[in-house]
C-alpha positions in Angstrom: 23.7 5.0 5.2 26.7 4.6 2.9 27.8 3.3 -0.4 29.7 0.1 0.0 29.9 -1.1 -3.6 29.8 0.4 -7.1 29.2 -1.4 -10.3 29.1 0.1 -13.7 26.5 -1.6 -16.0 27.1 -0.6 -19.7 29.4 2.2 -18.6 26.9 3.5 -16.1 29.4 4.9 -13.7 31.3 6.8 -16.4 28.1 8.1 -18.0 26.6 9.4 -14.8 29.9 10.9 -13.6 30.3 12.7 -16.9 26.9 13.9 -17.6 25.3 14.2 -14.1 28.2 14.9 -11.5 25.8 17.3 -9.6 23.1 14.8 -9.4 25.5 12.1 -8.3 26.4 14.4 -5.5 22.7 14.8 -4.6 22.3 10.9 -4.8 25.3 10.4 -2.3 23.7 13.1 0.0 20.3 11.4 -0.1 22.0 8.0 1.0 24.0 9.6 3.8 20.7 11.3 4.8 18.9 8.1 5.7 19.7 6.9 9.2 19.0 3.2 8.8 19.3 2.7 12.7 15.8 4.4 13.0 14.3 1.6 10.9 15.5 -1.5 12.6 12.3 -1.9 14.3 10.7 -4.9 12.6 10.4 -8.0 14.9 10.8 -11.1 12.8 8.1 -13.7 12.9 10.1 -16.0 10.4 10.9 -19.5 11.5 14.5 -19.1 10.7 14.9 -15.9 12.9 12.0 -15.6 15.3 12.0 -12.4 17.4 15.0 -11.0 15.8 15.0 -7.2 15.0 15.3 -6.5 11.4 15.4 -3.4 9.1 12.1 -2.5 7.7 12.5 -2.2 3.8 9.3 -0.2 3.5 10.3 2.3 6.2 13.7 2.7 4.5 12.0 3.3 1.1 9.8 6.0 2.8 13.0 7.6 4.1 14.5 7.6 0.6 11.3 9.3 -0.8 11.8 12.0 1.8 15.4 12.6 1.1 14.9 12.6 -2.7 11.8 14.6 -2.5 13.7 17.4 -0.5 16.2 17.5 -3.4 13.5 18.0 -6.0 13.5 14.5 -7.6 10.1 13.4 -9.0 8.2 10.2 -9.1 7.0 9.2 -12.6 4.1 7.1 -13.5 3.1 6.3 -17.1 -0.1 4.7 -18.0 0.0 1.3 -20.0 -2.5 0.8 -22.7 -2.2 -2.9 -23.3 -2.9 -4.0 -26.9 -5.8 -6.4 -27.5 -4.9 -7.0 -31.1 -3.0 -10.1 -30.4 -5.9 -12.1 -28.9 -7.3 -14.9 -31.1 -10.4 -13.8 -32.9 -12.7 -16.1 -31.0 -11.4 -15.1 -27.6 -13.8 -13.1 -25.5 -12.2 -10.2 -23.7 -13.5 -10.3 -20.2 -11.7 -7.6 -18.4 -10.3 -4.1 -19.1 -6.8 -3.0 -18.4 -8.0 0.0 -16.4 -5.3 1.5 -14.1 -2.3 -0.3 -15.5 0.8 1.7 -15.2 4.6 1.6 -14.7 6.5 3.7 -12.2 10.0 5.1 -11.6 11.0 5.9 -8.2 12.9 9.2 -8.9 13.8 11.2 -12.0 15.6 14.5 -12.4 16.8 15.9 -15.6 17.2 12.7 -17.6 18.6 10.5 -14.8 16.3 7.8 -13.3 16.7 6.1 -9.9 15.2 3.0 -8.6 15.6 2.0 -4.9 15.1 -1.7 -4.5 14.9 -3.7 -1.2 12.8 -6.4 -2.8 13.1 -9.8 -4.4 15.9 -10.4 -6.9 13.6 -10.4 -9.9 12.7 -6.7 -9.2 16.2 -5.6 -9.5 16.8 -7.3 -12.8 13.6 -5.9 -14.2 14.4 -2.4 -13.2 17.8 -2.4 -15.0 17.0 -4.8 -17.9 13.5 -3.7 -18.8 11.9 -0.9 -16.9 14.9 1.6 -17.4 15.0 0.8 -21.2 11.2 1.4 -21.3 11.6 4.8 -19.6 14.4 5.6 -21.9 12.2 4.7 -25.0 9.5 6.8 -23.6 11.9 9.9 -23.4 12.1 10.2 -19.5 15.6 9.2 -18.9 18.9 8.4 -20.7 20.7 6.6 -17.9 19.9 5.3 -14.3 20.9 4.5 -10.9 19.9 1.3 -9.0 20.3 1.5 -5.3 20.4 -2.0 -3.6 21.6 -3.4 -0.2 24.9 -5.2 0.0 24.6 -8.8 1.4 25.6 -7.8 5.0 22.7 -5.3 5.0 20.2 -7.6 3.3 21.1 -10.3 6.1 19.5 -8.0 8.6 16.2 -7.9 6.6 13.5 -10.5 6.0 14.4 -13.5 3.9 14.4 -13.2 0.3 15.7 -9.6 0.0 18.2 -9.6 -2.9 21.5 -8.0 -2.7 24.3 -6.2 -4.6 26.7 -9.0 -4.9 24.1 -11.5 -6.3 23.0 -8.9 -8.8 26.3 -8.0 -10.0 27.2 -11.7 -10.7 23.8 -12.0 -12.6 24.5 -8.9 -14.7 28.0 -9.9 -15.6 27.0 -13.3 -16.4 24.0 -12.0 -18.6 26.2 -9.6 -20.5 25.1 -6.4 -22.0 22.4 -6.0 -24.9 22.1 -3.4 -27.5 18.9 -2.1 -25.9 20.4 -1.8 -22.4 21.0 1.7 -21.1 24.1 2.9 -18.8 23.1 2.2 -15.2 25.2 2.9 -12.1 24.5 0.1 -9.4 25.1 1.3 -5.8 25.4 -1.3 -3.1 24.6 0.4 0.2 25.0 -0.6 3.9 23.6 0.7 7.2 
């Protein structure tokens, strides 16, 4: 695979390039190490493209896990203990929040990475919420979000979001004080 687009959210490109040039080299190597052609094996059952061969996002994610894992990047999961103090006093709590957690795909040193081939909301959540949470918990100080460009997403199931849409939304949203520097990489097969 290859990087086809770069977007710097809150100075993410500059921050990552300055503080983690060696890790950015690893990220680019991991991206190049994934041969997308091996994962164009999903036969579409969708009405709009019946029988068409598509890339399998889950298999591509697995390939990224292997590439980053070989380079020593670690998966992080943090447990969520949800508060119950905000319920009204006459509300009966009927379930426990057992097993609730948040995850980050890859972390090395203080750089977090999310690879996202899912719906649009997950891309926005990763950059505008999850990465801030993981920074607040002390796991990262900046991030990289790896997403498909539109041409690549067009060869996946419908509903997969893409780089161009994501960049437009981030630019239209603007930057908040709590946001962290994130480098957005748009990739193609």
